[in-house]
C-alpha positions as CSV (number, residue, x, y, z in Angstrom):
1,X,-4.2,-90.5,-102.6
2,X,-3.9,-94.1,-104.1
3,X,-6.8,-96.4,-104.7
4,X,-7.1,-99.6,-102.7
5,X,-8.0,-102.7,-104.7
6,X,-8.1,-106.4,-104.2
7,X,-7.3,-108.9,-107.0
8,X,-8.2,-112.6,-106.9
9,X,-5.7,-114.9,-108.5
10,X,-6.3,-118.5,-109.6
11,X,-4.5,-121.2,-111.7
12,X,-5.2,-124.8,-112.4
13,X,-3.1,-125.5,-115.6
14,X,0.6,-126.2,-115.9
15,X,2.9,-125.2,-113.1
16,X,0.2,-123.6,-111.0
17,X,2.6,-122.2,-108.4
18,X,4.9,-120.7,-111.0
19,X,1.8,-119.2,-112.8
20,X,0.6,-117.7,-109.5
21,X,4.0,-116.2,-108.7
22,X,4.4,-114.8,-112.2
23,X,1.0,-113.2,-112.0
24,X,2.0,-111.4,-108.8
25,X,5.2,-110.2,-110.3
26,X,3.3,-108.9,-113.4
27,X,0.7,-107.1,-111.2
28,X,3.6,-105.5,-109.2
29,X,5.0,-104.3,-112.5
30,X,1.9,-102.4,-113.5
31,X,2.8,-98.7,-113.6
32,X,1.6,-96.7,-110.6
33,X,0.6,-99.8,-108.8
34,X,2.2,-101.4,-105.7
35,X,1.4,-104.8,-104.2
36,X,0.8,-104.1,-100.5
37,X,0.0,-107.6,-99.1
38,X,-0.6,-111.1,-100.3
39,X,-2.9,-113.7,-98.7
40,X,-1.8,-117.3,-98.2
41,X,-2.2,-119.5,-101.2
42,X,-5.1,-122.0,-101.1
43,X,-5.6,-125.2,-102.9
44,X,-9.3,-125.5,-104.0
45,X,-11.5,-128.0,-105.7
46,X,-12.7,-126.8,-109.1
47,X,-16.2,-125.5,-109.5
48,X,-18.4,-127.2,-112.2
49,X,-17.1,-130.3,-114.1
50,X,-13.5,-129.2,-114.3
51,X,-10.6,-131.5,-113.4
52,X,-7.6,-130.4,-111.4
53,X,-7.4,-128.3,-108.3
54,X,-6.8,-124.6,-108.4
55,X,-4.3,-122.5,-106.5
56,X,-6.1,-119.4,-105.3
57,X,-5.3,-116.3,-103.3
58,X,-5.8,-112.5,-103.2
59,X,-3.4,-109.6,-103.3
60,X,-4.1,-106.1,-102.1
61,X,-2.7,-103.3,-104.2
62,X,-2.5,-99.5,-104.1
63,X,-2.8,-97.9,-107.5
64,X,-3.2,-94.6,-109.1
65,X,-5.1,-96.3,-112.0
66,X,-8.8,-96.2,-112.4
67,X,-10.8,-99.4,-112.3
68,X,-11.3,-99.6,-116.1
69,X,-7.6,-99.2,-116.7
70,X,-6.7,-101.7,-114.0
71,X,-9.1,-104.2,-115.5
72,X,-7.6,-103.8,-118.9
73,X,-4.1,-104.4,-117.4
74,X,-5.3,-107.6,-115.6
75,X,-6.8,-108.9,-118.8
76,X,-3.5,-108.1,-120.7
77,X,-1.6,-110.1,-118.0
78,X,-3.9,-113.0,-118.6
79,X,-3.3,-112.9,-122.4
80,X,0.4,-112.5,-122.0
81,X,0.5,-115.6,-119.7
82,X,-1.5,-117.6,-122.3
83,X,-5.1,-117.4,-121.2
84,X,-7.6,-117.7,-124.0
85,X,-11.0,-116.4,-123.2
86,X,-13.9,-118.0,-125.0
87,X,-17.0,-115.8,-125.6
88,X,-20.4,-117.3,-125.1
89,X,-21.3,-120.8,-123.8
90,X,-19.2,-123.7,-124.7
91,X,-20.0,-127.4,-124.3
92,X,-17.9,-127.3,-121.1
93,X,-20.2,-124.6,-119.8
94,X,-19.1,-121.4,-118.1
95,X,-16.1,-122.8,-116.1
96,X,-12.9,-123.7,-118.0
97,X,-9.4,-124.7,-117.0
98,X,-7.2,-121.6,-116.7
99,X,-3.5,-120.9,-116.8
100,X,-4.3,-117.8,-114.9
101,X,-7.4,-116.0,-113.8
102,X,-7.3,-112.5,-112.4
103,X,-10.4,-110.9,-111.0
104,X,-10.8,-107.3,-109.7
105,X,-12.7,-108.1,-106.5
106,X,-13.0,-104.7,-104.8
107,X,-11.9,-101.2,-105.8
108,X,-12.0,-98.8,-102.9
109,X,-15.5,-99.0,-101.5
110,X,-17.1,-98.5,-104.9
111,X,-19.9,-100.2,-106.7
112,X,-19.2,-100.3,-110.4
113,X,-21.4,-102.0,-113.0
114,X,-20.3,-101.2,-116.5
115,X,-19.9,-103.5,-119.6
116,X,-16.2,-104.0,-118.8
117,X,-16.0,-103.7,-115.0
118,X,-18.2,-105.2,-112.3
119,X,-17.1,-104.4,-108.7
120,X,-17.5,-105.9,-106.2
121,X,-17.1,-109.1,-108.2
122,X,-20.6,-110.4,-108.7
123,X,-20.1,-113.9,-107.3
124,X,-17.4,-113.4,-104.6
125,X,-19.8,-113.8,-101.8
126,X,-20.6,-117.4,-103.1
127,X,-16.9,-118.4,-103.3
128,X,-15.0,-119.8,-100.3
129,X,-11.8,-119.7,-102.5
130,X,-12.2,-115.9,-102.6
131,X,-13.6,-115.2,-99.1
132,X,-10.9,-117.3,-97.3
133,X,-7.9,-115.4,-98.6
134,X,-9.9,-112.1,-98.5
135,X,-10.6,-112.7,-94.8
136,X,-6.8,-112.8,-94.1
137,X,-6.3,-109.4,-95.7
138,X,-9.5,-107.5,-94.9
139,X,-11.9,-109.4,-92.6
140,X,-13.8,-106.3,-91.6
141,X,-14.2,-105.0,-95.2
142,X,-17.9,-104.4,-95.8
143,X,-19.4,-105.5,-99.2
144,X,-21.1,-102.3,-100.4
145,X,-24.1,-104.1,-101.9
146,X,-24.6,-106.8,-99.3
147,X,-23.7,-104.7,-96.3
148,X,-21.9,-107.6,-94.7
149,X,-18.2,-108.0,-93.8
150,X,-15.9,-110.5,-95.5
151,X,-15.7,-112.5,-92.2
152,X,-19.5,-112.5,-91.9
153,X,-20.0,-113.7,-95.5
154,X,-17.3,-116.4,-95.0
155,X,-18.9,-117.6,-91.7
156,X,-22.4,-117.8,-93.4
157,X,-21.2,-119.5,-96.6
158,X,-22.6,-123.0,-97.3
159,X,-20.4,-124.4,-100.0
160,X,-19.6,-128.0,-100.7
161,X,-16.2,-127.1,-102.3
162,X,-13.0,-127.8,-100.3
163,X,-10.6,-125.0,-99.7
164,X,-7.4,-125.7,-97.8
165,X,-4.0,-123.9,-97.3
166,X,-1.6,-125.1,-100.0
167,X,1.3,-127.2,-99.0
168,X,4.5,-125.1,-98.6
169,X,6.4,-127.4,-101.0
170,X,3.7,-126.8,-103.6
171,X,4.1,-123.0,-103.6
172,X,7.8,-122.5,-102.8
173,X,9.9,-121.8,-105.8
174,X,11.6,-124.9,-107.0
175,X,15.4,-125.0,-107.0
176,X,17.1,-124.8,-110.4
177,X,18.9,-127.9,-111.6
178,X,22.1,-128.3,-109.6
179,X,21.0,-126.0,-106.8
180,X,20.7,-127.3,-103.2
181,X,17.4,-127.0,-101.3
182,X,17.8,-124.7,-98.3
């Protein structure tokens, strides 16, 4: 029986929409993994002192891979797409601009806390940019540590950061030169 996982996607550098679409294509290409559903895409204010809004969303996947292997695959996608992770604190602090950010949010109903995998994601309950798209896909999903549903966590969240559905023209693939817009 396949495992059910939810993956958060975010981008605030370069062509954010193209980065977002490419990430989904690469996730769908992971062996023994199938993208089941995608949330809407949200445009969100950056956390911390970052400049430039993020595009964020969530995909639900079914996979035969274990959580550690899935996490390694997600990190590999980030590297391939040009993300450079910086270890330790930088003068910018914890939050940095990202070509792509892939987070393993949930893996079945498991709680995992290893050096390489932390599931559920440790801060997802504090982030409207995660809870809003998660509520589209699994509003009744119960957080195994907090014993609250996604919709309950979203309703109770007090966050100053704006999260809004992205404009359709922002996320629709752009026509190639010489192609007409349909």
